C-alpha positions as CSV (number, residue, x, y, z in Angstrom):
1,M,134.5,85.6,94.0
2,L,131.9,83.0,93.0
3,H,131.0,83.0,89.4
4,V,127.7,80.9,89.5
5,T,124.4,81.2,87.2
6,L,120.8,81.2,88.7
7,R,120.4,78.0,86.6
8,Q,123.2,76.3,88.1
9,L,121.7,77.1,91.7
10,Q,118.3,76.0,90.4
11,V,119.4,72.7,89.2
12,F,121.7,72.3,92.3
13,E,118.6,73.0,94.8
14,A,116.7,70.3,92.8
15,V,119.2,67.6,93.0
16,A,120.0,68.6,96.7
17,R,116.4,68.1,97.6
18,H,115.7,64.9,95.8
19,L,119.4,63.6,96.6
20,S,119.0,62.3,92.9
21,F,120.0,63.4,89.7
22,S,117.4,61.6,87.8
23,R,114.5,62.7,89.7
24,A,116.0,66.6,89.5
25,A,116.2,65.9,85.7
26,E,112.7,64.9,85.4
27,E,111.3,67.7,87.5
28,L,113.3,70.2,85.3
29,H,112.7,68.5,82.2
30,L,116.4,68.0,81.6
31,T,118.6,65.2,80.5
32,Q,120.6,63.4,83.2
33,P,123.8,64.6,81.5
34,A,122.6,68.2,81.4
35,V,121.9,68.2,85.1
36,S,125.4,66.6,86.0
37,M,127.0,69.2,83.6
38,Q,125.5,71.9,85.7
39,I,126.5,70.3,88.7
40,K,130.0,70.0,87.7
41,Q,130.4,73.5,86.6
42,L,129.1,74.9,89.8
43,E,131.7,72.6,91.9
44,E,134.4,74.0,89.6
45,S,133.1,77.3,90.7
46,V,132.8,76.6,94.3
47,G,136.2,74.8,94.6
48,L,134.8,72.2,96.7
49,P,132.7,68.9,96.2
50,L,129.0,69.5,96.8
51,F,128.0,65.8,96.6
52,E,129.5,62.4,97.7
53,Q,128.2,58.9,96.4
54,I,128.3,56.3,99.1
55,G,127.1,52.9,97.1
56,K,123.9,54.0,94.9
57,K,122.9,56.8,97.1
58,I,124.3,60.5,97.1
59,F,124.7,63.0,100.1
60,L,125.4,66.2,100.3
61,T,128.9,67.3,101.7
62,D,129.3,69.9,104.3
63,A,130.0,72.5,101.5
64,G,126.8,71.2,99.8
65,N,124.7,71.9,102.7
66,E,125.9,75.4,102.9
67,V,125.2,75.9,99.3
68,Y,121.8,74.3,99.6
69,H,120.9,76.9,102.5
70,Y,121.7,79.7,100.2
71,S,120.2,78.3,97.0
72,R,117.1,77.9,98.8
73,S,117.2,81.5,100.2
74,I,117.8,82.9,96.9
75,A,114.9,80.9,95.1
76,Q,112.7,82.5,97.9
77,Q,113.9,85.9,97.4
78,L,113.5,85.7,93.8
79,A,109.9,84.4,94.2
80,E,109.0,87.1,96.3
81,A,110.4,89.7,93.6
82,E,108.3,88.0,91.1
83,A,105.3,88.4,93.4
84,V,106.3,92.2,93.7
85,L,106.8,92.7,90.0
86,E,103.5,91.1,89.1
87,E,101.9,93.5,91.4
88,M,103.6,96.4,90.1
89,K,102.1,95.5,86.7
90,G,98.6,95.8,88.1
91,L,97.7,92.4,88.2
92,K,94.9,91.7,90.6
93,R,96.0,88.1,91.5
94,G,98.5,86.4,93.9
95,K,99.6,83.2,95.6
96,L,99.2,82.7,99.4
97,N,101.2,80.3,100.9
98,I,100.1,79.6,104.7
99,S,101.0,77.3,107.5
100,V,98.8,76.9,110.6
101,V,99.3,74.5,113.6
102,S,97.2,71.6,113.7
103,T,94.9,73.1,116.4
104,A,94.4,76.0,114.2
105,N,92.9,74.0,111.5
106,Y,89.6,74.0,113.4
107,F,89.1,77.7,112.4
108,A,91.5,78.7,109.7
109,P,89.6,76.9,106.7
110,Q,86.7,79.3,107.6
111,L,88.6,82.5,107.8
112,L,90.4,81.4,104.5
113,A,87.1,80.7,102.8
114,L,85.9,84.1,103.7
115,F,88.9,85.7,102.5
116,C,89.0,83.8,99.3
117,Q,85.4,84.9,98.4
118,R,86.6,88.5,98.7
119,N,89.7,88.0,96.6
120,Q,88.8,85.2,94.1
121,N,91.7,85.5,92.1
122,V,94.2,84.2,94.9
123,T,95.9,80.8,94.5
124,L,96.2,79.2,98.1
125,S,98.1,76.7,99.9
126,L,97.3,75.8,103.3
127,N,99.8,73.6,105.3
128,V,98.6,71.9,108.5
129,V,101.8,71.2,110.5
130,N,102.8,70.6,114.2
131,R,104.5,73.4,116.1
132,E,108.0,72.1,115.6
133,V,107.6,71.9,111.7
134,L,106.2,75.5,111.8
135,I,109.0,76.9,113.5
136,N,111.3,75.2,111.0
137,Q,109.4,76.7,108.1
138,L,109.8,80.2,109.9
139,A,113.2,79.6,110.4
140,N,113.7,78.9,106.4
141,N,111.2,81.5,105.4
142,E,109.3,78.7,103.5
143,M,105.9,80.3,103.8
144,D,104.3,83.7,103.6
145,L,102.4,83.6,106.9
146,G,102.1,81.2,110.0
147,V,99.3,80.9,112.6
148,M,100.4,79.7,115.9
149,G,99.8,79.8,119.7
150,L,102.8,81.0,121.5
151,P,105.2,82.4,119.1
152,P,109.0,80.8,119.6
153,D,111.7,82.5,121.4
154,G,115.1,83.1,119.6
155,L,113.7,83.4,116.3
156,D,113.6,86.9,114.5
157,I,110.0,87.1,113.8
158,D,107.1,89.3,113.7
159,A,104.1,88.0,115.6
160,E,100.7,89.9,116.2
161,P,98.1,88.5,118.2
162,F,94.5,88.6,116.5
163,M,92.1,86.2,118.4
164,E,91.8,84.8,121.8
165,N,92.6,81.0,122.4
166,P,91.2,80.1,125.7
167,L,92.1,76.5,127.0
168,V,89.6,74.6,129.0
169,V,89.2,71.5,130.9
170,I,87.1,68.8,129.2
171,A,85.5,65.5,130.6
172,P,82.8,63.0,129.4
173,P,79.3,64.0,130.6
174,N,79.2,61.2,133.0
175,H,82.3,62.4,135.0
176,P,81.8,63.0,138.7
177,L,83.1,66.6,138.4
178,A,80.7,67.3,135.3
179,L,78.0,68.9,137.5
180,E,80.3,70.5,140.3
181,R,81.0,74.3,140.2
182,N,83.8,76.3,141.1
183,I,86.1,73.1,141.4
184,P,89.3,73.9,143.4
185,L,92.4,73.9,141.2
186,P,94.1,71.4,143.3
187,R,91.2,68.7,142.9
188,L,92.7,68.4,139.5
189,A,95.6,66.7,140.9
190,Q,93.6,63.6,141.6
191,E,92.7,63.4,138.0
192,T,94.7,61.6,135.2
193,F,95.2,63.9,132.2
194,I,95.6,62.9,128.4
195,V,98.1,65.5,127.0
196,R,99.6,66.6,123.9
197,E,102.9,65.8,122.9
198,P,106.0,67.5,124.4
199,G,106.8,70.7,122.5
200,S,103.1,71.4,121.4
201,G,101.7,74.9,122.3
202,T,99.1,73.7,124.4
203,R,101.3,71.2,126.4
204,S,103.6,74.3,127.1
205,A,100.8,76.6,128.2
206,M,99.6,73.9,130.4
207,E,102.8,73.0,132.2
208,R,103.7,76.5,132.9
209,F,100.1,77.3,134.0
210,F,100.3,74.5,136.7
211,A,103.8,75.2,137.7
212,Q,102.8,78.6,138.4
213,H,100.3,77.3,140.8
214,D,102.6,74.7,142.4
215,L,100.7,71.7,141.0
216,T,101.8,68.7,139.3
217,L,99.4,66.7,137.1
218,S,99.3,63.0,136.4
219,T,99.4,62.3,132.8
220,G,98.2,59.2,131.6
221,M,98.7,59.3,127.6
222,E,100.4,61.7,125.2
223,M,98.4,62.3,122.0
224,S,99.6,64.1,118.8
225,T,96.3,65.9,118.1
226,D,93.7,67.4,120.1
227,E,91.3,65.4,118.0
228,A,92.9,62.1,119.6
229,I,92.6,63.9,123.2
230,K,88.8,64.2,122.5
231,Q,88.4,60.6,121.4
232,A,90.4,59.5,124.5
233,V,88.5,61.7,127.0
234,Q,85.2,60.7,125.6
235,A,86.2,57.1,126.1
236,G,86.7,57.9,129.9
237,M,90.4,57.5,129.7
238,G,91.1,60.7,131.5
239,L,90.5,64.5,131.5
240,G,92.0,66.7,128.6
241,I,92.9,70.4,128.4
242,V,92.6,71.8,124.6
243,S,91.5,75.0,122.9
244,M,87.8,76.2,123.3
245,L,87.6,76.6,119.7
246,T,88.2,72.8,119.0
247,I,85.2,71.2,120.8
248,A,82.4,73.3,119.5
249,L,80.7,70.0,118.0
250,E,81.3,68.0,120.9
251,L,79.4,70.6,123.1
252,E,76.6,70.5,121.0
253,T,76.0,67.0,120.7
254,G,76.7,66.4,124.4
255,R,79.6,64.1,123.9
256,L,81.9,66.4,126.1
257,V,81.5,68.9,128.7
258,V,83.8,71.7,130.0
259,L,84.6,71.5,133.8
260,D,83.9,74.8,135.9
261,V,87.3,74.9,137.2
262,D,88.8,77.9,139.5
263,S,91.3,79.9,137.4
264,F,90.1,78.6,133.9
265,P,90.1,79.0,131.2
266,I,94.0,79.5,130.6
267,R,94.1,82.8,128.4
268,R,96.1,82.7,125.3
269,H,96.0,84.2,122.0
270,W,96.3,83.0,118.4
271,F,99.3,84.7,116.6
272,V,100.1,85.6,112.8
273,V,103.6,85.6,112.4
274,H,106.4,85.8,109.6
275,R,110.1,86.3,109.5
276,K,110.9,89.8,110.5
277,G,111.8,92.0,107.5
278,K,110.1,89.9,105.3
279,R,108.4,91.8,102.4
280,L,105.1,90.4,102.2
281,S,103.2,90.4,98.9
282,V,100.0,92.6,98.5
283,M,97.7,89.4,99.0
284,A,99.6,88.1,102.0
285,Q,99.6,91.6,103.5
286,A,95.7,91.7,103.0
287,F,95.2,88.4,104.6
288,K,97.4,89.5,107.8
289,E,95.2,92.7,107.9
290,F,92.0,90.6,107.7
291,L,93.1,88.4,110.4
292,L,93.9,91.3,112.7
293,R,90.8,93.4,111.8
294,E,88.1,90.7,111.4
295,A,89.2,87.2,112.5
296,A,87.8,87.4,116.1
297,Q,84.4,89.0,115.2
298,V,83.9,86.3,112.3
299,M,84.8,83.4,114.6
300,Q,82.4,84.8,117.2
301,T,79.7,85.0,114.6
302,V,80.3,81.5,113.6
303,K,79.8,80.0,117.4
304,E,76.5,81.9,117.8
């Protein structure tokens, strides 16, 4: 049976995260010998070395990686417990840690701003990441809630749709197809497309859509953000497929147009996600309910 203390795990987690005894000591306001002593005691309890030193650098051993995984999980559960206990004391405040994929950043700040206006004692952390990072954060239970397009397979999560996310074909206003109507889908096979990087939600949805219609698109360049795709399309480098929510300004100023293509837009949704079984704080639950109840209506009002 392991005989370890929460303090030992806290010190270990800091050393493992920084891979540095000195930086961990600085973060925890301890002396470096005190940090070394806590790690030594933890290793004696575990019965295995948790770090190895090669040259001037330290690395986690296989046992260290296992303990790091559990130490992070324990720290997250303690943070959840602290939030629940604070709420039981009747304190009307709370922290909200939200991660959104980069495309969702076109609307997430507006929704969060409205939520914070109604809940002025919330401390907010908004992380804008790519799909791969958000999936890793979900797997490691590193945030309260996430906002993304297609939820990942093979991960035990709770995912609920809260708003439509139509994907459209964009072009510069001087493109030969800009004034055409009911453009046949096969006609797009003659065009070059600027696309998102492999693994992105938009790229996956686009590839599935055209595979279902037995079409193969010619891709010219890959971009890591919708902003980069919009700039490339404006420059005449090809067509793009992006979320309708990302191009309001460009449509208003006439820098881009949406092509009238048969079978478009591609119908998708935005999802609010979190690990299944996660005990949401009162503030996180309130934000989730806000998204499910009001997000679509709020964004429709903004567009009008």
